[in-house]
MISE-685142 format. One record per residue (C-alpha): x, y, z. Coordinates in pm, whole numbers, plus 50000, padded with zeros to 5 digits. Example, Ala and Ser with C-alpha at 12.3 -4.5 7.8 and 13.67 -1.06 7.14 Angstrom:
! MISE-685142
512304955050780/513674989450714/
***
This chain:
! MISE-685142
499565172949228/496425172149018/494805137949034/492165143348765/493505128048447/496575112948615/497315075648644/497945055148957/499185019448990/497885003449310/499094969149418/496764946249609/493844967649498/490954943349482/489954941949850/490084959150186/492324989950210/493484986749849/489944988549718/489085018049944/492095037149808/491175028149451/487605040649489/488745072849659/491175080649378/488535072349118/486265097749290/489045123249236/489205115448863/492375094248864/492745066548606/493745033648764/495895003148700/494684978948966/497034950649051/495734917949190/497534885149246/494944866549042/492094879348828/489044869849034/485604882849125/487034907549377/489294923249115/486414925448870/484124941149131/486734967549221/487374975048853/483674979448783/483085000949093/485905024448994/484945025548624/481405035348725/482905067648857/483885077648503/487605069648496/489625045148287/490495013348477/492464982048398/493364952048611/496854936848606/497444902748761/500914893248883/502564873349159/504704899249338/506984872349478/508224868649119/510714897149056/510214896448679/506434898848710/506694927848954/509124946648730/506724945148435/503764961248612/504714998148565/505394993248193/502104974948151/500335004748306/502275029648093/501505009747777/497795014147850/497695050047976/500845065747833/501935078548174/502345069148538/502015095348811/501465075249129/502705042149267/500925028549574/502584997949727/499684983049920/499934945449855/501314924350137/501284889750285/500064885850642/500864851450778/501654840651133/505204829451202/506614825351551/510174816251635/509064780351693/507544776451346/510124796851153/510314787250787/512984800550551/510704796450250/507854815750413/510254842350544/511654847950196/508194848750038/506914874450287/509924897250241/509704892849863/506144906249854/506234931450139/509694946450084/511454935649766/508474940949535/508034977549643/511744983149566/511444966149226/508334986149142/509935019049246/512965011549030/510845001748730/508585032248765/511285057748852/511685074148512/507935078448459/507385091148813/510225116248781/508825128948452/505425133548615/506845147948939/504745121149099/504355102149424/505085068749587/502955058349884/504065027450079/501525010650306/503485003150622/502074991550956/502035002351319/503504968051392/506864981051267/507204999551599/505294974751812/506124940651663/504114909351731/506244878651810/503714856151638/504194874951306/507974877551281/508344879750903/505444903950859/506614928451125/510224926851007/509234933550647/507104963550745/509884978250959/512244974850664/509644990950436/509725021750660/513485023950611/513055019050237/510525047450234/513065071550381/515835059050152/513675062649840/512645097549945/516315107649929/517055087749614/514095101849419/514225137949537/513545164349427/511095151949163/509195124849355/507725125649705/507825092249888/505685087550199/504685058450420/501205054150567/501065031250872/497595019450973/496875005851317/493614986251318/491894995050991/490134961650958/489964933851212/491804901851118/489294873951063/491104852651319/490784877851605/488044869951858/485894895852035/487874894652361/491134902252178/489434930551992/488234946052316/491694943852470/493174961952171/490464988552168/491174995852534/494705006652434/493535030552160/492895065952288/490085071752035/488465039152157/487545026551811/489045007551527/489855025951209/488265019550872/489705015850523/488255049750433/490465065950701/493535053250516/492115062150176/491435098050283/495005102650404/496395088250080/494195112049882/495395141650091/499045132250045/498635129349670/496725161549613/498205183649886/501465167349998/503855186549774/506205193650068/505915160450250/508465133250181/510425107250376/507785105650650/505785076350785/502395088350904/500525067951169/496785062851132/496175043751454/493765063451671/496655072951899/497745036951975/501425046251942/501095070252238/500945040952481/
***
């Protein structure tokens, strides 16, 4: 598809991988509706960085754990731009939860943001995306295949998001391509010490962590050149899944 002049809605766009994707699409001439949970300095900085590239940009704040707020996002973007070509489900919670400290409230909140919100957004955007013969990109995680017992709700939600990606690819064919992108280490968690980082790097064949730009480049490729790719989940993990 042609990105120049199209419109993308990106959830969780103000920082980290979301911002890298936003800036890469702005470089390609794509107008942007940037979702953030709250309108803060990070959202404003991302908006300004993308607008400086010559595209139209708005920010949309919403709590994705609220189904009604999530459902309104596509229409808010369409009201501003008159179209919606791309939905990128990037926002997620990432909180530790072991079996010992299981919490129903936290479990439900994590699944609401990481799994239910992408479904709500896809449903709300479906008509516009079909009309545009557009794309949905779901940000999954390598942890779906190699779960961490200290992050039960996060890993479960990302594994379910992979299944949702395949289901939506069938449900929205032939007009809309739906693809998952599953980073390995694209940014180190703040809580991870240097010894843990070295242990993880030793298991990665390319012997380095990834960067947000690695994810952004793949998303850009899938949008501009992925006309015959749907229902797949592509790993961007330096070969970690080989072990």
